C-alpha positions in Angstrom: 40.4 -10.3 -22.0 37.0 -9.2 -20.7 34.2 -8.6 -23.1 32.9 -4.9 -23.4 29.4 -6.3 -22.3 30.9 -7.9 -19.2 32.8 -4.6 -18.2 29.8 -2.6 -19.0 27.5 -4.7 -16.9 30.0 -4.8 -13.9 30.1 -1.0 -14.3 26.5 -0.6 -14.2 26.3 -3.0 -11.1 28.7 -0.5 -9.2 26.5 2.6 -9.8 23.6 3.7 -7.6 21.1 2.7 -10.4 22.6 -0.7 -10.6 22.7 -1.3 -6.8 19.1 -0.3 -6.6 18.2 -2.8 -9.3 20.2 -5.6 -7.6 18.3 -4.8 -4.4 15.0 -4.8 -6.1 15.6 -8.4 -7.6 16.5 -9.7 -4.2 13.1 -8.5 -2.8 10.9 -9.7 -5.7 8.5 -12.3 -4.3 9.4 -11.3 -0.7 8.1 -7.7 -0.6 5.0 -6.4 -2.1 6.8 -3.3 -3.1 10.4 -4.2 -4.1 11.1 -1.3 -6.3 10.1 1.2 -3.6 11.8 -0.7 -0.8 15.1 -0.6 -2.9 14.9 3.1 -3.5 14.3 3.7 0.3 17.2 1.7 1.3 19.4 3.2 -1.3 18.3 6.7 -0.2 18.9 5.8 3.3 22.5 4.6 2.5 23.5 7.5 0.3 21.6 10.2 1.9 20.0 11.3 -1.2 16.3 12.1 -1.5 14.1 10.4 -4.0 14.7 12.7 -7.0 18.5 12.9 -6.4 18.6 8.9 -6.3 17.3 9.1 -10.0 19.3 12.1 -11.0 22.6 10.6 -9.9 21.8 7.1 -10.8 24.7 6.6 -13.1 27.2 7.8 -10.4 29.4 5.3 -8.7 28.3 4.0 -5.4 31.3 3.3 -3.1 32.1 -0.2 -2.1 31.3 0.6 1.7 27.9 1.9 0.7 27.2 -1.1 -1.4 28.0 -3.2 1.4 25.6 -1.3 3.7 22.8 -1.7 1.2 23.4 -5.3 0.8 23.3 -5.9 4.6 20.0 -3.9 4.6 18.7 -5.7 1.7 19.3 -9.1 3.6 17.4 -7.8 6.6 14.6 -6.7 4.5 14.6 -10.0 2.7 14.3 -11.7 6.0 11.1 -9.7 6.7 12.2 -6.9 8.7 10.1 -3.6 8.0 11.8 -1.0 5.8 10.8 1.5 8.3 12.7 0.0 10.9 15.7 -0.3 8.6 15.6 3.4 7.5 14.4 4.7 11.0 11.4 6.5 9.7 7.8 6.2 8.1 6.1 8.9 6.1 2.7 9.3 7.7 -0.1 11.8 7.1 2.3 14.5 5.7 4.9 14.2 8.4 7.9 11.9 8.9 7.5 9.7 12.1 10.7 8.1 13.6 10.2 4.5 14.4 12.2 1.5 15.6 11.4 -2.0 17.1 9.9 -0.6 20.3 6.7 0.7 18.2 4.5 -0.4 15.5 5.1 0.9 12.0 2.3 3.5 11.3 -0.3 2.0 8.7 -1.8 3.8 5.7 -5.3 2.9 7.2 -4.5 4.9 10.3 -4.1 8.0 8.1 -7.7 7.6 7.1 -8.6 7.8 10.9 -6.4 10.8 11.1 -8.5 12.3 8.4 -11.8 11.6 10.2 -10.7 13.3 13.1 -9.2 16.3 11.4 -12.4 16.8 9.5 -14.6 16.8 12.6 -12.4 19.2 14.7 -10.9 21.4 12.0 -10.7 25.2 13.3 -12.2 24.1 16.7 -10.4 24.7 20.2 -10.6 20.9 21.3 -9.0 18.7 23.8 -8.0 15.5 22.2 -6.7 12.3 23.7 -4.7 9.6 21.8 -4.8 6.4 23.7 -2.1 3.8 22.9 0.0 6.5 21.1 2.9 4.2 20.3 5.2 6.2 18.2 3.1 9.3 18.7 2.1 9.2 14.9 -1.6 10.0 15.4 -1.1 12.8 17.9 1.7 14.3 15.8 -0.2 14.2 12.7 -3.3 15.7 14.2 -1.2 18.3 16.0 0.2 19.3 12.6 -3.3 19.5 11.2 -5.3 20.9 13.9 -3.3 23.9 15.0 -6.2 25.1 17.5 -6.2 21.8 19.5 -4.4 20.5 22.5 -3.4 17.0 22.7 -2.8 14.2 25.4 -0.9 11.1 24.1 -0.7 8.1 26.3 0.7 4.7 26.3 1.4 1.9 28.8 4.7 1.2 27.3 7.7 3.5 28.5 9.6 2.4 25.6 7.3 3.4 23.1 6.8 6.9 24.8 10.4 7.4 24.6 9.9 7.2 20.8 6.8 9.4 20.9 8.8 12.0 22.9 11.6 12.0 20.2 8.9 12.6 17.5 7.0 15.3 19.5 10.3 17.2 20.1 11.7 16.7 16.6 8.4 18.2 15.1 8.4 21.1 17.5 5.0 20.0 19.1 6.1 19.7 22.7 4.0 22.8 23.7 0.8 21.1 22.3 1.2 17.4 23.0 1.5 16.1 26.5 2.9 12.7 26.9 1.7 10.4 29.8 2.6 7.0 30.8 -0.6 5.1 31.7 -2.5 1.9 31.1 -5.6 3.4 29.2 -7.4 5.8 31.6 -5.3 4.4 34.7 -3.3 7.6 35.4 -6.2 10.1 34.5 -8.1 11.8 37.3 -11.8 11.0 37.1 -12.7 14.7 36.2 -10.4 14.7 33.2 -12.4 14.8 30.1 -11.8 15.3 26.3 -13.7 16.5 23.3 -12.2 13.6 21.3 -10.7 10.5 22.2 -8.7 8.6 19.4 -7.8 5.1 20.1 -5.6 2.8 18.1 -5.4 0.0 20.5 -4.3 -3.8 19.9 -7.1 -5.6 18.1 -5.6 -8.8 16.8 -6.9 -11.9 18.1 -4.5 -14.2 19.8 -3.5 -16.9 17.2 -5.1 -15.0 14.4 -3.8 -16.9 11.2 -4.3 -13.7 9.1 -1.5 -11.8 10.9 1.5 -11.5 8.5 4.3 -13.6 9.7 6.8 -10.7 9.3 4.5 -8.5 11.4 4.3 -11.0 14.1 8.2 -11.7 14.0 9.5 -8.1 14.2 6.6 -5.8 15.5 5.9 -5.7 19.3 3.3 -8.2 20.3 1.9 -5.8 23.1 0.7 -3.6 20.4 -1.0 -6.1 18.4 -2.6 -8.9 20.5 -5.7 -8.4 22.4 -7.1 -11.7 23.7 -9.1 -14.6 22.1 -11.4 -12.2 20.1 -9.1 -9.2 19.6 -11.3 -7.0 21.8 -9.9 -7.4 25.3 -8.2 -4.1 25.4 -11.2 -2.1 24.0 -13.6 -3.7 26.5 -11.5 -2.2 29.3 -11.4 1.2 27.5 -14.9 1.4 27.1 -15.6 0.5 30.7 -14.1 4.0 31.6 -14.7 6.1 28.4 -17.9 7.5 29.4 -16.6 9.6 32.2 -13.7 10.8 30.3 -15.8 12.1 27.4 -17.3 15.6 27.4 -20.8 16.1 26.2 -20.9 16.3 22.6 -17.6 14.6 22.3 -16.5 11.8 19.9 -14.7 8.6 20.1 -12.6 7.1 17.2 -11.5 3.6 17.3 -9.3 1.8 14.8 -10.0 -2.0 14.3 -9.9 -4.6 11.7 -12.6 -6.2 9.7 -12.7 -9.2 12.0 -13.4 -6.9 15.0 -15.4 -3.9 13.8 -18.9 -5.4 14.6 -17.9 -6.7 18.0 -16.3 -3.4 18.8 -19.4 -1.5 17.8 -21.6 -3.6 20.1 -19.2 -2.8 23.0 -19.4 0.9 22.2 -23.1 0.8 22.0 -23.4 -0.7 25.4 -21.0 2.0 26.7 -22.9 4.7 25.1 -26.6 3.5 24.5 -27.9 6.9 23.6 -25.3 7.7 20.9 -24.9 7.0 17.4 -22.3 4.3 16.7 -20.9 4.2 13.3 -18.7 1.7 11.6 -16.3 3.2 8.9 -15.3 1.3 5.9 -11.8 2.4 4.3 -11.2 3.2 0.9 -10.8 -0.4 0.0 -14.3 -1.2 1.4 -13.1 -2.9 4.7 -14.4 -2.0 8.0 -11.7 -0.3 9.8 -13.1 2.1 12.5 -15.8 2.5 14.9 -16.9 5.9 15.8 -19.0 7.0 18.7 -20.7 10.2 17.4 
């Protein structure tokens, strides 16, 4: 005869809350946010939002759903990003669809969006998002800057397909134009913008600090940028002056290891402009701005 405690434990394991706890335990030491990851995966499997997951925690989770959650947990334990597993990432107040064709939008990029939104709030501006990837920056800015018009470009056709899905789903197609282009390659010489936002590859080849999970699962084309991590930005700044309107600004995301080098490149391209290096809330140099 089974003991009451054993029966109780087995019953709990078959509930939503129990399945989340099992998932969480398997991710300890692998994910930096095992509890959050477990809840996101459970929400994806059940179709319940964050509050409902808690409210219905004592309800039984059907066997098929448990198997789905177990499979996703194994993939997460192998380093696959949660955003790929659930198909989206919350970013700057909107939901951005993502998959293996694009990078997962980062929290530090939200700070870049905040900088741009602050400068152009209430203004009728033309803004270019270079290297748009999933379209996260362009969509977030279009959501915040309702008077502005946007062009979002990327060299990767597959990434643009993801961006197009996000633009359509967020009903932004009338304000966000998508262009397949290697930096400014497909832009007419006279095409100019008030603001240029660039989140281009800035990881040096062989950088030991790049997380192994990122290197294994996210697209290398969107990460690597030559021996010093600045190859793509050098190319961008060769053409940037002819595409920036008088009084316009350029906003470039970078890493702490590339910030100063990028600032020097920007200063050579715009010798009469102020070049600012922006530190994020954690004190790390994360952006260079041509002001």
